[in-house]
N, C-alpha and C positions, 0 to 999 in steps of 0.2 A: 241786187245781189244775185249771183248765179245760183241755180238750184243745185243741191248735192248730187254727186255722181252715184252714191250708193243708197240703196233702200233696204230696210230690214226684210228678211225672208224673201229676198229676190236673188235669183241665180246669176244676175248680171255682175254682181260684185266679185264673184269667184274668178272672173277673168283678170282681176287685178290683184294687187298685193293683199293676201288674206288677213294680215294683221295691221292694217293701216286704214286711215280715213282720208279720203281725197275730197277736198273742197276746191272746185275749179275757180280760176281767177286769172287776171292779167299778170299778176305777180304772185308767185307762190312762196309761202313761208313754210319752213319745216317745224314740226312740233315733236318734242320728246317728253313722254309722261309715263310714270310707273303705274300703268293701268292694272297690272297684276303684281302680286308679290313674287318673290323668288321661289321657284319651284323646288319641291323636295326630291331627294334621291336622284339628282342629276337632271331632272326635268327643267326646261328653261323657265316655265311660268307656273305660278300657283294660283291661289284664290284671288278674286278681284279685290281691289282697294278702292272702296267707295269714296273716301274723302280725298286722300292724297292723289288718287288716280282720276276718278271720274269727275269730281268737283273741279279739279285744276284743268282738266282737258276741256270740260264744258266752259270754263272761264275763257279759254282761248277762242272757242267757237262764239261765245257771247261777244268778246271784244271784236272779232272779225265782223260780226253782224252790225255792231255799233259803228265801226269805222266805215264799213261799206254803205251804211245808210246815212252817213254824215256828209252833207254837200260841201262842207268847208274843208274837210280833210281828205286828200287824195281824190279830188272830184274826177269823175269819169274813169276812175281806175278801181278795179275790183281786186281785193286781196284774196287769194286762195290759200290752201294749206295742204300739206301732206303730214299727217299726224301718226306717229309710231308709238308702239308700246315697248318700253325698255325692260319690262318684267323685273324691275329692281335689280338688274344684274348688269355689270359693266361690260362683260364680254358679249352678252347677247345684244346689248344696246349698240355696241360697235358694229356688229353684223347688220343690224337694222339701219344704222345711220349711213351705210354705204348707198342706200337708196337716194340720199340727198346729193351724192356726187356723181351719179350715173351719167347725167347729162354733160358732165365736164370731162368724162373719160372718152378719149377718141378710140373708136372701134374700127378695125380694118375689115371692110365688107367687100373688098375687091374680088375675093374668091367665091363669093356667094352669088349664085344666079338662079333665077326662077326656071321653071320647066320650059318656058318659051325662050329662054336665053337672055331675057332682059334682067337688069339688076333689080333686086328686091326693094320694095318700099318699106323701110324700117321706121316704125314710129319712134320719134325721138322723145326720150323721157322729159317730164317737166323739169325746168331748171329751178332749183331752190336757191333763192338769193340770200336767205338768212334763216337761222334756226332759233326757235324759242325753246329753251331747256338747257340742260336737263334738270332733274330734281336733285338726285344724290350727287355729291361732289365727285365721288369716284367715277360715276357715269359721265359727268361733264368733263372730267380730265381726260378720260379715254376718247370721247367724241371730239373734244377740242383739238387733240393731236392730229386728228384726221382732217377736220374742217379747215384748220390753218394752212394745210398743204394746198387747199383749193381756194383759199382766201374767202371763205364763207363766214361772215360775222355770226356770232352766237351770243344770245342774251339769256342768262339763267334767271329763273324766278325763285330759286331755293338753294342753290349750291353756295356754301359759305366757307369752304376750305381756304385757309390763308394763302396756300401756295398758288391758288388761281389768280392771286394779285401780281404774280410775276409776269410783267409785261413782255419780257424777252421770250418766255416759253409759251405763254398763252396770249399772244398779242391780238388775236381776233375774238377773245372772250371778254364779255361784259356781264354785269349782273345788276339786278335791282334790289338786292338784299345786301346788308352789310356782311363782311367776312366774319369768320368765326372769332377773330381777335376782338371784334366788337362785342359779340355776345359773351366771349370768355371774360372780357373786362366786366360786363354786366354781372356775370355769375360770381366773379370775385367780389364785386360790390355787394351782391346779395349775401354771400357767405359772411362777409365782414359785418354787414348790417344785422345779421342774425346773432353775431357774437361768437361765431364758430371759428375755430383755428385748426381743426384736425378733421380732414375729410378724405374720402377715397374717390378715385376716378374710375369710370367704366366707359370703355369705348368699343364701338364696332370696328373690326379690322377693316382698314381701308383709309382713303385720304380724309374723308369727312371726320370720322371718329378719332383717328390718331392725331390729325393736325389740330382738331379742336381741343383735345386734351393737352397737346403740346403747348398750345397758346395759353390755356388756363394755367398750366404749371409755370410757364415763363412769366406771365403777368403776376401770379401769386408770389413768385420768388422776388420779383422787382418790388412788389408792394410790401413784402415782409409780413411776418406775423401769421402766416398760414402754412401749414405743413400737410403733405400728402402722405396718408397712412399706407395706402396701396394703390397701385395703378394697374388695372386689370384690362386685358384686351379680349374681346369676344371674337372667337375665330369666325372666319368667313363661312365656313361649313361646319357648324358646331356638331359634335358627336352627342349621342344620347347621354343624358345626365350631366352635360357640360354646364348647364346653368345652375344645377344643384351644387356643383363644385365651386362655382363662382360665389354663390351665397355663403358657402362654408368659408371660403377665403376672406370674404368681407367680414365675417364674424370673428376672424382671428384678431382683428383690431376693432372690437365691438364698440369702443368709445367713439370711433369715427362713424357716427350715425349718418352724417351727411354724405350723400353719394352724388358726385357730379357725373352726369351721364350724357355722353355724346354717342348716341346709337340710333340705328334706324328703328322704326316703329315695331317691326317684327321682333327685334332683339329686346326692345323695351318690354313688350308684352310677355316674353318668355322669362325675363328677369322677375317681373312682378309675380308671375305664376310660381316660379321657384321659391320666392320669398314667402308666398302663401303656403306652399307645401311644407316649408321649414317652420311653419307656425311663427313667423316673424312679422306678422301684420302689425304695423305701427312702429316698428323698430327703426327702419330706414327712413331717412328724410331725403327725398330725391330732389335734385335741382337739374331739370332737364333742358336740353338745348332746343333749338327751333324745330328739330325733327319730331319732337314730341309736341311742343307748342300747345295749341288748343284742341288738338285732335282727340277724339273720343275712342277711336279704334284701339289704341294701345292699352287702354284701361278698361275695355269692355269686360264685364264680369270680374274685374279686379279693382273695383272702386275703393274698397276698404283698405287695400294694400297701398294704393296710390294716394290716399287721402293726405292732404297737406303738402303734396309735391308742388314745387315752384318751377314753372317752365318759362322758357324764353321765347318771345316772338317779336320780331321787328314791329315797331308801331304801325298799325294799320287802321284803316277805316272800313267798316263793313259797306259793301257795295249793294245798296238797296235794289238797284236795277237788276243785279245778278240774282238776288233772292227771288224777285218776281219771275225772272226768266227761268230759273232752275225749278222752282216749285210748280211751274206750269208745264214742265216737260212730261210727256207721256209716250207710250209706245207708238201712238199714232203720229205725233208731231215731231218726233225726234229719231226718225229712221236713219238720219245721216250718221249717227253715233252707233257704230256696229257693236259696241260693247254695252249699249244701254239696256238691252234685254237681259243680259247677264246681271247688270246692276239692279235691274227691276226685281229679278228673282231673289237676289240676295237681300235687298232692302226690305221687300215685303214678305220675304220668307214663303214664297209660293213657287209654283212651277208653271212655265209656259207650255202650251201644246205645240208640239212640232210633228210634222208628218213622219210616221214610221217610228216614233219614240213614245213608249208608254210612260205615263206619269206614275211616280211612286205613290202608292196608296196612302202613305203616311203624310205626304205633303199636300197642301191645298192647291187648287188650281188658280192661276192668276186670271183675273177677270178683265184686266185692262182698265177697270174703273177706279183702281186705287189711285191715291193722290199723295204726292210728297208733302210733308208737313201737316197732313191731315191724318193719314193712317200710320205714318211713321214720323219720328222726331227728325227735325232738320236744324242744322246750324252751319252757317257758312264756314268753310275750311279756311284756316289761317293764312294760307298763301294765295288765295284767290285774287286778292288785290294786286299781288306782285306779278301774277301771270298776266293780268290785264295791263299792268304798267309796262311789262316787257313787250307786249304786242303793240301798245300805243307808242312806246319808244321807237320801235322799228317803223311804225307808220309815220311818225313825225319826222324821222330821219329821211324816209323815202319822200315825204312831202317837201322837205327842204331841198332835197336833191332835185326833185322835179321842178321846183320853182327856179332853181339855178340853171339846170341843164335844158329844161323844156319850157321856157317862159311863154305863156299864152297858148301852149299846145294842149289839145284835148287828148287825154289818154297818154300812154307811154310813147315817147318819141324815140327816134333812132339812137340818141345818145344814152338812153337808159335801157337799150335792148342789145345786148344783155346789160344788167346792172353790174357795175364793177365793184367787187367786194371791198377793196381797200378804201375806195372813195366812200362807199356806204358806211364803212367803219368810222371814218372821220366825221360823217354827219351824225352817226349815233352818239359819238363822244361829245357832240355839241348840243345834244337835245336838252331842252329845258321847257317844261310846260306846266302850267299852273295846276292842272287837274291832279297830277300825282306828286308835285313838288320834287321832281327827280333832280339829283345833283350828281356831280362827278368829282369826288375828292381824290380819287386815284385814277390813273389812266384807264383802267378797265373795270371800275366799280361804279355802279349807279346805286346810290343809297337814299333811302327815305330820310327826311329830316326827322330827328328824334329829340325828345326831351330828356333832361337828366333823370337818373334813376330815382324814383320815389316809391317807397314800399309802405303801404298802409298797414303798419304793424298791428294796430288795434283791430283791424278787420280780418286778419289772417287766422285761419282755424286749422288745428292740427288733429292728429288721430284722436278719436274719441270726443271730438268737439272742444278740445282744450285750446284756450287762447294764449297760454303761456308758451313762449318760444322754447322748444326742446334744446338740450345741449348736444353739441358735437365737438367735444374738446378732448385733447389727449390727457390733460391734467387740469383739475379744477383749481381755482385760485387758492393760494395758501391762506390759512387762518392768520389773524394777527399774532405776531410773535414767532412766525415761521418764515424761514428763508427758502428760496428756490435753489435746488441742486439740479442743474440741467442734465438731461440725458444726452450723452455725447452723440453728436450728429443729428439730433432731432430738436431743433430750437423751440418747438411748441410743447415739448414734453419735459417734465421735471418731477422731482420728488420733493415733498415738503419736509424740511427738517426743523424741528423745534430749536429755537435758540435756548440752549440749556444752561444750567448753572446760573451764573450772574451775567449772562449775556442778554442783550435786548436787540430788537430788529432795527438795524441802522437803515437799511433799504430792503427792497424785495430780494436782493441777492446776497446780502451780507448781514452777519450778526457782529455786534461789538460788545466788549466787556464793559460793564458800568464802572465808573470811578470807584476807588477803594472805599469811599464813605457813602456809597449809594448802592441800591439794589434795584432790579427791574420791577416795573409795575406788574400786576397780575397778568395782563395780556401781553407783556414783554414788548411793548412798542416804545417805551421810554424808560428812564431811570427816575427813581425817587430817593429821598434821603432815608438812610437807615435809622430806625428809632434808637434813641440813646437810653440805656438802662443803667441802674446801679442796684446794689443790694438794699432792699427796703426793710424797714424794721418789722413789718408784718409778714415778711417772707418766712416760710418754714425753715429756711437755711439760717435765719437770724434768730428765730425765737428760742431755739435750744441753746445756742451759745450765750445769748443774753440771760436766759434763765439760770444757767450754770454760773455765769459771772455775778449775777445779783446774789445768788445764794453764797458764793464765795466771798463777796464783799461783806455781806452781813456776818458770815462766820468769822472772817478776819477781824472785822470791827469788834465783834463780841470778844474775841480772844485778846485783842489789844486793850479793850476796856477792862477786861478781867485782870490782865497783867498790871495795868495801871492802878486798878483798885487794890490789888494785893501785891503791890510792887516790892514791899519789904518782907514778904513771907519767904521762908526757906526755899520753897519750890521755885518761885520766880527768880530768887537770887542764884539758886543752883543751876538754873537753865542758862545763865549768862544773860542778864537783863539787857545789856547794851547791844550785844549781837542779835538777841531775839527781836528787839525793836527794829533793827536794821533788816533782819530777815523777813519780819512781818510786813515791813514797808515794801520790800520787793514782791512779796506775795500779793499785796494789795495792788501794786502796779500791774502785775500779770493779769489780774482780773479786770483791771481798768482798760487794758489794751483792747479787750473785746469790743467795747463801745466805740473806740476810735477806728477799729477795723470795719465796723458796720456803718458808721456815720458817713454822710454824703461827702465824697472827696472834695477838698478845697486846699488852698495853700496852707492854712493853719493846721487843718486835720492831717495833711500829709507830713507836715513838719513834726507834729507830735507822734505820728506813727513811726517815723524814722528814729525819733529819740527814745520813745518808751518801749518799742517792740523788743529790743534787746536789753534795755536797761533794767527792767523788772527782773528778768531772769539772771542778768549779771549780778544784781544786788543779792538776790536770793542765794545763788550758788557760790558767790564770793564769800558770803557769811558762812554758808554750810561748809565750804572748803576750808575756811579758816578754823572752824570748830574741829573738823576731822583731822586736820593737820596738827592742831594743838594736842589732841589726844594721842595721836600717833607719836609725836615727838616726846611727849611726857613719858610714855611707856618704853620707847626705844632708849631714851636717856637713862631711865631707871635700871635698864639692864647693864649699863656701863658705869653709872655713877649715882651717888645719892643726892647730888646737887641737881636742882631743877633746871630745865632748859631755858633759854632766853626767849623773850617775847611771848610770854603766856599770860601776861596780865591783861585785864579788860581793855586798858588803853592801847596796848600793843596790838591786841586783837582787832580793835576798831581801825587802827592805823593800817594794818595789813589788809583789812577788808576794803577800806577806801582806796588803797593803792590798786588792788585788783579791780575794783569798780571803775577806776579812772580810765582804764584801757578802753572801755566801752564808749567813753566820751569822744572817741575818734570820729564819731558820726558828725561832729561839728565841722570837721574838714570836708565831709561829704556835702554839708549845707553850703559851704563856700564854693566848692567846685561846681556842684549842680544844685541850684536852689530848688526847694520843693515846689512842685507844680502838678497839676492834673493833666491826664491825657485821656483821649478816647481811643480805645483799642477796638478796631473793626475786624481784626483777624481772629480774636479769641472766640467770638460767637458768630462764625461764618460757616454754617453747615451747608451740605449740598443743596438743601431746600432754601432758597433765598427768602422765602416768607418767614423763616425762623431766624434770619440774620438780625443781629443787634450790635450796636456799638456800646462798649462797656466803658463807663466813666470810672476811672480809677487813678490812684496816685502813680507817679512815675517810678514805681518799684517793680523791677523784673523779678522773676523767680530767683535768679542768681543774686540779685541785690538783697533779697529777703534772707537767703541762706547765709550770705556774708554778714548780714546784720545779726543773725542768730549764731554765727559760727563761734564767736568768743564764748558765748554762754554754753554752747555744746562742749567746748574745750574744758570749761570750768566743771561742767557736769561730769564729764568722763574722768577728770582728775580727782574730783571728789569721790567718785565711785571707786577709783583705785585705792584711795586712802581708806575708804570704808571697808574694802575687802581686806586690806592689811591690818585694820584694827578690829577685825571680826572676833579675835580671841579674847578681848576684854569682856568681863562679865557685864550683862546688860544692866545689872543693878549698880554697876560701878560708874558708868558714864552714859553719854548719848550716842556712842559709836554704833551700836546695833540699830536703834531707830533711824539714825541717819543712813545706815547701810540699806535697810529695807526701803527707805524713801528713794534712795538713788537707784536701787534695782528696779523698783516699780516705774520710776521716771524713765529709765532707759528703755523699758519695755514699751511705755507709751510713745516715746519718740521713735523707736524702731518701727512701730506700727504707722506712725505719722509719715515717714519718708515714702513708702510705696504708695500710700493713698494720695499724698500731695503730688508726687511726680507722675503717678500712674494716670492721673486725670488731666494731664497736660493737653491732650487732644480732644477732650470732652467739650461739648458746647456749653456745659454747665461748669466749666473750669473755675471761673471766679467764685461762684457760690460754694462749690465743693472745697476748694482750697482755703477759702476764708473760714468756712465752718470747721474744716479739719484743723487748721492752725489754732483758731481760738479755743476749740474744744480741747485740743492737746495741751495748750498752755494752761487752761483752767484745770484740767485733770492733774497736770504737774503741780500746780499750786495747791490743789486740794490734797494731793498725796503728802506734800510737805507739811501742810497745815494739819492734816489728820494724824500723821505719824508722830510729829514732833510736839504739837501743842494741845491737841484735843485731850489726850490722857492727862496732861497736867491740869488743864481747866477742869476736867472731871474730878480730880482729886481735890483741887482747891475748893470747888463748890460743894461736892457731895461727900467728901471725906476730909474735912478740915483737921481732924485729929491726927492725920498723917503729915500734915503740913507744919511740922515742928522741927526745931533745931536738933541735930544729932551730935554725938561726941566727935570732937576734932581730932585728927591724927596728923602726924608729921608726914612730910613728903616721902621719907624713907619707908614708913610703915605702909603707906598707901601702895608704893611700888612693890614691896615684899608681898603684900596681900594679893595684889594683882598677879604677881609671878607665880605664887602658890596656886592661885585659882586657874591659871593657864595650864600649869603642869597637871593639876587634877583633871582638868577638862580633857587634856590629851590622853591621860590614862583611861578616862571614862570612854573615850572614843574607840579605844582598843577593844573594849568589851562589846558583845553583840547587843546586849540590853544594858547599857551603862546606867549608873545611878547618878542622880543629880547631887552635886556637892553643895554643901552649905555656902551660902553667899554672904560675903561681908560687905556691908554698905560703907563706903568711904565717906569722909567729910568732903562734900561737894563744894564747900566754900573756898577750898584751897585753889 
């Protein structure tokens, strides 16, 4: 191998290009590397890039050494190089790359003469037959546009922009790394493997960043289930505070913790610094492209912010030979690298002695005895292998060309001098060697064979040492019983809405109402049967009515027994024995209906409810109406004639009573039309809270049916009350008109109170209980009023004052009427006085 042209600290290199390395050889390759970062404030170059610049550039030098020392590859042909610094800036790289085409530009020297009149001897620049590089896609795009004009093949070791796959525009461009669409697909796979569906993207302005993000967005749209919260572009020349603004923008969608970053390492470092300043260490979960890869420079002093970041790097194998080569480099044996001294100072944090330059007292002096990987940490940069692959791809292409064009020739033959670029390109596209497993799936892409994406989830560690994968989702999964209400235009975002009322979760998007006889389960994922209830005997709603009914039945039985025992006594005969027994039977049935209303509904119970609900009251008020009507007719007749009215005998009274009662028997028609049966009412106890829902087992009697059943009794009651009012002038000792009147007045008050209570609870969840209790208590009170007003006083006299239960003197009908008329007139006069006096009362013969 030829010795290098330049040596460190030698003035001879100043006669050549000051920012390039020249390695002499029979065939010269160009090299483009980002030795320095982009310069600040308009300066072309900034600080040195140890890994992305020096490591990669040394990889090219190492590959050239290996090829030139290989007797089987390009025997007797030495590969040289012209290596340039792009300073991570596309415009600067374009200026530098003009060096590669100088030999192809024809210059007119006819007007130039030496002092002696002879034409000058102009040294012809070396001809570059192919270029290795560049690193950044934006630089490769800029350079490729120039190189294709001169048909110079170009192989990149790091440029991944998808647009470089356009064979029409970049026909002389090839690469040994997959395009961004490959790593974008891998990044989508990573995001999905993490269970994320809501991420932001961050891209450096330029072809690499923007095209990478575009690929990621396109693939994510095709894959579905992944939404981009924000897509932010980092300006090419960021202003002060720009990265702080970027972090604030990312926090506007703080749920999108995952950040897909296609940016150069300088921008990556500034993003991490801004996140740390904002005290957001551990919040963002970065998924970085290959520009981040395994490099340590972007995360230097920002390790806590970058912890947990997942970065992409094409599958590579560490080149052990390069490790040995690079760690053995020193200031003495690596003078061909004009930037190595600068690297040395930066890597060992010392200062070299230069003539005329004073060393800063705060920095230590470099001794030259320092060693890489001994005094400073060393790790092979991620793209070193691809740089070597690119150089070897060019060498193998040249080797194949030499075999075809110069068979048996030693060195470069005339047919390869100069090397034709398009022909070399064809040989490059045909390269396949075992060492690097290089393939050509696309016309201008050389890709390493890769395995499917496998993520060791159990080995991944996140901020704070946590092994649980953090969330980066717009909306968390809805709880059981909740449906998703999608946010318009953002398929990954939704609001969770509870399936309320009697709805259950049909699927993740819909709620459905349970069937009428069912209610949702507590977690609202299905429906269950609604419990069936009925009025129980031990319920407080039943205890009070049953207690009143039992007392009423006992009292009624006692009265009946007393009347039977003293059946022939004057008081029993005077009360109208026959009608009294009928009336007491009705009262007994009224009390009895309480037990039927509380008993478990069945066909038999429902039949007796229909029959007895109105029958007891019909019997009671038919008998009472017959009595008041008799009294009224007697005294109205007495005003006109001394002859008694018709149908006032006991037999007539019973006949009238049974005729009135027979109307109630119309319920048998109801039996024929609609046979008694039970129903389960699921609407009655269906409150807003389904947990309180119950199906009510009851007879098929609606509120309207119940009122219709009682309507006739109410008519009898009102009519009886009317006659009681008309008969109010008869002296109380003369007949039963006044007790009956008081009975009916009280009864009306009870039923007037019943109506609002009964119908006012129609919407209550306790409707059945309240209405049943209200009805039974009202009926029991009505019966108790009738029993207490009409019969308790008589029983009291019979038992405790038997001396009053004697026969009185009989009077004629005419005498009775005259006495009643005189009593009425005296009563009217008495009412005219402010404090009237009570008239003497004449007791008639009640047996008439």
